[in-house]
C-alpha positions as CSV (number, residue, x, y, z in Angstrom):
1,L,-75.5,-135.3,87.7
2,Q,-78.4,-133.9,89.5
3,G,-77.3,-134.6,93.3
4,G,-73.7,-132.6,92.8
5,N,-70.6,-134.1,94.1
6,L,-69.7,-135.9,97.4
7,I,-67.4,-132.9,98.6
8,G,-70.5,-130.6,98.4
9,H,-72.7,-133.3,100.1
10,M,-69.9,-133.6,103.0
11,I,-69.3,-129.9,103.7
12,N,-73.3,-129.7,104.0
13,T,-73.7,-133.0,106.5
14,D,-69.9,-132.5,108.1
15,I,-69.9,-136.1,109.3
16,L,-71.6,-138.3,107.5
17,P,-74.1,-141.2,109.2
18,H,-72.6,-144.3,109.4
19,E,-75.1,-146.1,106.4
20,E,-74.3,-143.2,104.2
21,C,-70.5,-143.9,104.3
22,V,-70.8,-147.4,103.7
23,F,-73.2,-146.7,101.4
24,F,-70.9,-144.2,99.0
25,S,-67.7,-146.2,99.7
26,A,-69.6,-149.4,98.4
27,N,-70.2,-147.2,95.2
28,I,-66.6,-146.2,94.6
29,V,-65.6,-149.8,95.3
30,S,-67.9,-150.4,92.6
31,G,-66.7,-148.1,90.3
32,L,-62.9,-148.5,91.1
33,R,-63.4,-152.4,90.5
34,F,-65.1,-151.7,86.8
35,L,-62.1,-149.0,85.9
36,H,-59.4,-151.6,87.2
37,S,-61.0,-154.5,85.6
38,R,-60.7,-152.3,82.2
39,G,-57.0,-152.0,82.6
40,F,-57.2,-148.2,83.9
41,V,-55.5,-146.3,87.5
42,H,-57.8,-143.7,87.8
43,R,-54.8,-141.5,90.0
44,D,-56.9,-138.6,91.3
45,I,-60.0,-140.2,93.4
46,K,-61.3,-137.5,95.6
47,P,-64.7,-136.4,96.8
48,E,-64.7,-134.1,94.1
49,N,-64.4,-136.4,91.8
50,C,-67.2,-138.7,92.9
51,L,-70.7,-137.1,91.6
52,I,-73.9,-138.0,93.0
53,G,-76.7,-139.1,90.5
54,R,-80.5,-138.5,90.9
55,D,-80.9,-142.0,92.6
56,G,-78.0,-141.3,95.0
57,Y,-75.6,-143.2,93.3
58,L,-71.9,-142.3,93.2
59,K,-70.3,-142.0,89.7
60,L,-66.5,-141.6,89.3
61,C,-65.5,-138.7,86.9
62,D,-62.7,-136.5,85.9
63,L,-60.2,-139.6,84.0
64,G,-58.0,-136.7,82.9
65,M,-55.6,-138.5,84.9
66,A,-56.1,-142.2,84.5
67,K,-53.7,-144.2,83.0
68,R,-53.7,-147.8,81.5
69,L,-51.5,-150.4,83.5
70,P,-49.9,-152.4,82.5
71,C,-48.8,-150.9,78.9
72,T,-47.3,-151.9,76.4
73,V,-44.6,-149.3,75.2
74,Q,-42.9,-148.6,72.0
75,L,-39.1,-148.7,72.6
76,P,-36.8,-146.3,70.3
77,S,-35.0,-149.6,69.0
78,G,-38.4,-151.0,67.4
79,G,-38.9,-153.4,70.4
80,T,-42.0,-153.4,73.0
81,E,-41.6,-153.6,76.6
82,V,-44.8,-154.2,78.9
83,V,-44.6,-151.5,81.9
84,T,-46.3,-152.5,85.0
85,L,-45.8,-149.5,87.4
86,A,-46.5,-145.6,86.6
87,F,-43.9,-142.9,88.2
88,T,-45.9,-139.8,87.2
89,M,-46.7,-137.8,90.5
90,C,-49.7,-136.4,90.0
91,G,-53.1,-135.9,92.0
92,T,-54.0,-134.2,94.9
93,P,-51.7,-134.0,97.9
94,E,-54.3,-134.9,100.6
95,F,-54.9,-138.4,98.6
96,I,-51.9,-139.3,97.3
97,A,-50.3,-142.8,98.6
98,P,-46.6,-143.5,99.4
99,E,-45.8,-144.8,96.1
100,F,-46.1,-141.5,94.8
101,V,-44.2,-139.7,96.9
102,L,-41.3,-142.2,97.3
103,S,-41.0,-142.5,93.7
104,T,-41.3,-146.5,94.1
105,G,-43.7,-146.8,91.3
106,Y,-47.5,-147.7,91.7
107,D,-50.2,-149.4,90.1
108,K,-54.0,-149.7,91.1
109,G,-53.2,-149.5,94.8
110,I,-53.0,-145.6,94.5
111,D,-56.7,-145.7,94.1
112,W,-57.4,-147.7,97.3
113,W,-55.3,-145.6,99.1
114,A,-57.1,-142.7,98.2
115,L,-60.8,-144.2,99.2
116,G,-59.1,-145.0,102.4
117,C,-58.6,-141.3,103.0
118,I,-62.1,-140.6,101.1
119,V,-63.6,-142.8,104.2
120,V,-61.6,-141.4,107.0
121,E,-62.8,-137.9,105.8
122,M,-66.8,-139.2,105.6
123,Y,-66.7,-140.4,109.4
124,S,-64.8,-137.5,110.7
125,G,-64.9,-134.7,108.6
126,R,-61.4,-134.2,107.9
127,S,-58.5,-135.5,105.8
128,P,-56.3,-138.0,107.5
129,F,-53.1,-136.4,106.3
130,E,-54.0,-132.6,105.8
131,F,-51.5,-130.6,108.3
132,D,-53.0,-127.0,107.8
133,G,-51.7,-126.9,104.1
134,D,-48.4,-127.8,105.2
135,L,-47.2,-130.3,102.5
136,K,-44.1,-131.5,104.0
137,K,-45.9,-132.4,106.9
138,T,-48.4,-134.6,104.7
139,F,-46.0,-136.0,102.8
140,K,-43.8,-137.0,105.7
141,Q,-46.9,-138.6,107.4
142,V,-47.9,-140.6,104.2
143,C,-44.3,-141.6,103.4
144,L,-43.3,-143.6,107.4
145,I,-46.7,-145.2,106.6
146,G,-45.6,-146.1,103.1
147,M,-42.2,-147.5,104.4
148,G,-43.7,-149.4,107.2
149,R,-42.1,-147.2,110.1
150,E,-45.5,-146.3,111.4
151,S,-49.3,-147.3,111.2
152,F,-52.4,-145.1,110.6
153,S,-53.4,-143.5,113.6
154,P,-57.4,-143.4,112.9
155,P,-59.1,-140.2,114.1
156,E,-61.5,-140.7,117.3
157,E,-64.8,-140.7,115.3
158,L,-63.5,-144.1,113.7
159,Q,-63.1,-145.8,117.2
160,Q,-66.7,-145.6,118.4
161,P,-68.5,-149.1,119.3
162,G,-70.2,-150.5,116.2
163,L,-67.5,-149.3,113.7
164,E,-65.2,-151.8,114.0
165,D,-65.6,-152.8,110.3
166,A,-65.1,-149.3,109.0
167,L,-61.8,-149.0,111.2
168,D,-60.5,-152.2,109.7
169,F,-61.5,-151.4,106.4
170,V,-59.5,-148.1,106.7
171,Q,-56.4,-149.7,108.3
172,Q,-56.3,-152.2,105.2
173,L,-56.4,-149.3,102.7
174,L,-54.3,-147.0,104.8
175,T,-51.1,-149.3,104.7
176,K,-47.8,-150.1,103.1
177,A,-49.3,-152.9,101.3
178,S,-52.8,-151.1,100.1
């Protein structure tokens, strides 16, 4: 695709204008809805995996970690079982949902959590859960939100007048029930 990827665009632009954040978010939502409607969870949604076409629209890529959920598995006894949750920890730490870290099992909600992280990064220029590479701090903060002990603390860039809907959107995504 001719436009590179979203992370390259974000690096060149630093903080994206509100209109671009809305447009790119809508593109990712559209891609996730399509993927989820086909029964797949992406499991590695991040700006590097959002390619920009010549027309400016995003396309999700790198489905190497995608998983069909629910899925039917063959049991050693010869029977089958429908599995509705996955447990494999994979993906990129700054975008990993609480269900990964807590090993409680996950479904499509993890892709929506990752979208929330991307939206925060588009508006603020930084990941919401990146603590100078300290994964322990990252995972701790994600787990506290996932267990309902804390709420997501949005950056000041998302608390500006006129961004109430964007802030609400992020807060709905980065919550225990994403």
